[in-house]
C-alpha positions as CSV (number, residue, x, y, z in Angstrom):
1,M,0.0,0.0,0.0
2,K,2.8,2.4,0.9
3,K,4.5,1.7,-2.5
4,I,1.2,2.5,-4.4
5,F,1.0,5.8,-2.4
6,Q,4.6,6.7,-3.3
7,I,3.9,6.0,-7.0
8,G,0.8,8.1,-6.8
9,V,2.6,11.0,-5.2
10,F,5.4,10.7,-7.9
11,F,2.8,10.8,-10.7
12,L,1.1,13.8,-9.2
13,L,4.4,15.7,-8.8
14,T,5.4,14.8,-12.4
15,I,2.0,16.0,-13.8
16,S,2.1,19.2,-11.8
17,L,5.7,19.9,-12.9
18,C,4.7,19.3,-16.6
19,G,1.9,21.7,-16.2
20,C,4.2,24.4,-14.9
21,N,6.7,23.7,-17.5
22,S,4.2,24.1,-20.4
23,L,3.1,27.5,-18.9
24,S,6.7,28.7,-18.8
25,R,7.0,28.0,-22.5
26,Q,4.3,30.6,-23.2
27,T,4.6,34.3,-23.4
28,M,1.7,36.6,-22.5
29,Y,0.9,39.5,-24.7
30,V,-1.4,42.4,-24.2
31,L,-3.1,44.9,-26.5
32,D,-5.2,48.0,-26.1
33,D,-3.8,49.1,-22.7
34,D,-4.1,45.6,-21.2
35,N,-7.8,45.2,-22.3
36,I,-6.9,42.2,-24.4
37,S,-4.5,39.4,-23.6
38,F,-3.4,36.1,-25.1
39,S,-0.4,33.8,-24.9
40,L,1.8,32.3,-27.6
41,P,4.6,29.7,-27.5
42,K,8.0,31.4,-26.7
43,R,9.3,30.6,-30.1
44,W,7.4,33.6,-31.4
45,E,9.8,36.6,-31.4
46,Q,8.5,40.2,-31.0
47,V,9.6,42.7,-33.8
48,D,9.7,46.5,-33.4
49,T,7.3,48.2,-35.8
50,N,5.5,51.5,-36.0
51,E,2.7,50.0,-38.2
52,N,1.0,47.6,-35.7
53,D,0.4,47.4,-32.0
54,L,2.2,44.0,-32.0
55,A,4.3,42.3,-34.6
56,L,5.8,38.8,-34.1
57,T,7.8,36.4,-36.3
58,K,8.5,32.7,-36.2
59,D,10.3,30.5,-38.7
60,S,8.8,31.6,-42.0
61,A,5.7,33.3,-40.7
62,D,4.7,36.8,-39.4
63,L,1.8,37.7,-37.2
64,S,0.7,41.2,-36.6
65,M,-2.2,42.7,-34.5
66,S,-3.7,46.1,-34.0
67,A,-6.5,47.2,-31.8
68,Y,-9.1,49.7,-33.1
69,H,-12.0,51.6,-31.4
70,Q,-15.1,52.1,-33.5
71,S,-15.1,55.8,-32.5
72,D,-11.8,56.2,-34.3
73,L,-13.1,54.5,-37.4
74,D,-16.1,56.8,-38.1
75,G,-18.6,54.0,-37.3
76,M,-17.0,51.4,-39.6
77,T,-18.2,47.9,-38.8
78,S,-15.7,45.0,-38.2
79,K,-16.6,43.5,-41.6
80,E,-15.8,46.9,-43.3
81,L,-12.5,47.1,-41.4
82,L,-11.5,43.7,-42.6
83,K,-12.3,44.7,-46.2
84,K,-10.4,48.0,-45.9
85,K,-7.3,46.3,-44.4
86,I,-7.2,43.7,-47.2
87,E,-7.5,46.5,-49.8
88,E,-4.6,48.4,-48.2
89,N,-2.4,45.3,-48.0
90,T,-3.1,44.2,-51.6
91,K,-2.6,47.7,-53.1
92,E,1.2,47.1,-53.3
93,M,1.0,43.6,-54.7
94,E,1.6,42.6,-58.3
95,S,-1.4,40.2,-58.1
96,H,-3.8,38.8,-55.5
97,R,-6.8,36.5,-55.2
98,I,-9.2,35.6,-52.4
99,I,-8.8,31.9,-51.5
100,K,-11.6,31.7,-49.0
101,N,-14.1,34.0,-47.2
102,Y,-14.9,32.3,-44.0
103,K,-18.4,32.3,-42.4
104,V,-18.8,34.7,-39.6
105,N,-17.8,33.0,-36.4
106,E,-19.9,34.3,-33.5
107,T,-19.3,33.1,-30.0
108,Q,-20.7,34.3,-26.7
109,D,-18.3,37.2,-26.4
110,R,-17.0,38.0,-29.9
111,I,-17.7,38.1,-33.6
112,I,-14.9,37.1,-36.0
113,H,-14.7,37.9,-39.7
114,S,-11.9,36.1,-41.6
115,T,-10.5,35.9,-45.1
116,L,-7.7,33.8,-46.6
117,Y,-6.0,35.4,-49.6
118,S,-2.9,35.1,-51.7
119,G,-0.7,37.8,-53.1
120,T,2.5,38.2,-55.1
121,K,5.2,40.8,-54.2
122,N,8.5,40.9,-56.0
123,E,7.5,37.6,-57.7
124,V,7.1,35.8,-54.3
125,E,3.7,34.4,-53.5
126,T,2.5,34.6,-49.9
127,Q,-0.7,33.7,-48.3
128,Y,-2.5,35.9,-45.8
129,F,-5.1,35.0,-43.2
130,A,-6.8,38.2,-42.1
131,S,-9.3,38.5,-39.3
132,V,-11.1,41.1,-37.4
133,V,-12.3,40.2,-33.9
134,E,-15.1,42.3,-32.5
135,F,-15.6,42.0,-28.7
136,K,-19.2,42.2,-27.8
137,G,-20.1,44.7,-25.1
138,S,-17.3,47.0,-26.3
139,H,-16.5,49.0,-29.4
140,T,-13.1,47.4,-29.7
141,Y,-11.8,45.5,-32.8
142,V,-8.6,43.6,-33.2
143,Y,-7.2,43.2,-36.7
144,V,-5.0,40.1,-37.0
145,L,-2.8,39.3,-40.0
146,Y,-0.9,36.0,-40.3
147,E,1.3,35.7,-43.4
148,A,3.2,32.7,-44.6
149,K,4.0,30.5,-47.6
150,E,1.1,28.2,-48.7
151,M,2.5,25.0,-47.2
152,Y,3.2,26.7,-43.9
153,M,-0.2,28.3,-43.9
154,K,-2.0,24.9,-44.4
155,Y,-0.3,23.5,-41.3
156,N,-0.7,26.5,-39.0
157,I,-4.0,28.2,-39.9
158,D,-5.9,26.2,-37.2
159,D,-3.4,27.3,-34.6
160,I,-4.0,31.0,-35.6
161,Q,-7.7,30.5,-35.4
162,R,-7.4,29.1,-31.9
163,I,-5.2,32.1,-30.8
164,I,-8.0,34.4,-32.0
165,L,-10.6,32.4,-30.1
166,R,-8.5,32.4,-26.9
167,M,-7.9,36.1,-26.8
168,K,-9.3,37.4,-23.5
169,W,-11.2,40.6,-23.1
170,N,-10.1,42.1,-19.8
171,G,-11.7,45.5,-20.2
172,G,-15.0,46.6,-18.8
173,E,-18.2,47.1,-20.6
174,D,-18.3,50.1,-22.9
175,L,-20.4,52.8,-21.2
176,A,-21.5,54.1,-24.5
177,L,-23.4,50.9,-25.1
178,K,-25.6,51.4,-22.0
C-alpha cells in the first residue's frame, strides 16, 4: 500500500511539474492598454514596428495585431474594417486573389470575420489569413494578419484561429453601449 501511495505522489508531482513547464513555454501579450490578452509559445519573437500594436515572427511566418476603437473608425463595422485592411495590403501587390471568405464565427463574447487570400510581391507568392475580432459589449476590434507561404499556412491556420478564439477581453463594458 505504501508503494502505491509513493507511486501516486510521484505521478502527481510529475504531472504538476509538466503543467508548470508548459506554462513557462508561453509568453503573455497584451493589446489596447491591457484590455486584451493572449499567450503564444515562446518561439514567437517580437519585432519592433510602427505599423502595428504588436508584430511577431516565427520561422517563415509573421503575425501582426492592431486594436481599433469604433469611434476612431467613423462608425466602420468590423466587416468593413477587414475589407479595408485587405485592400490596403493588396494595393502594393503585383497580383492577388481571395482563396476563402470564412463564415462569420460568432461566440458568446465575440464576432470574428476572416478571409484567406494570396498575393504576389517581388515575384514571391505569400498567403495571408486576415481576421477582425469584435468583442461584444465593447466597441473594440482587433485586426489580426498572419502571413506565410502556402505550405506553412496549411499546417498553421488552425493554430492561428485558436489564438484568435482564446484572446481574452479584460476590459470593462463600454459605457457608450448602456
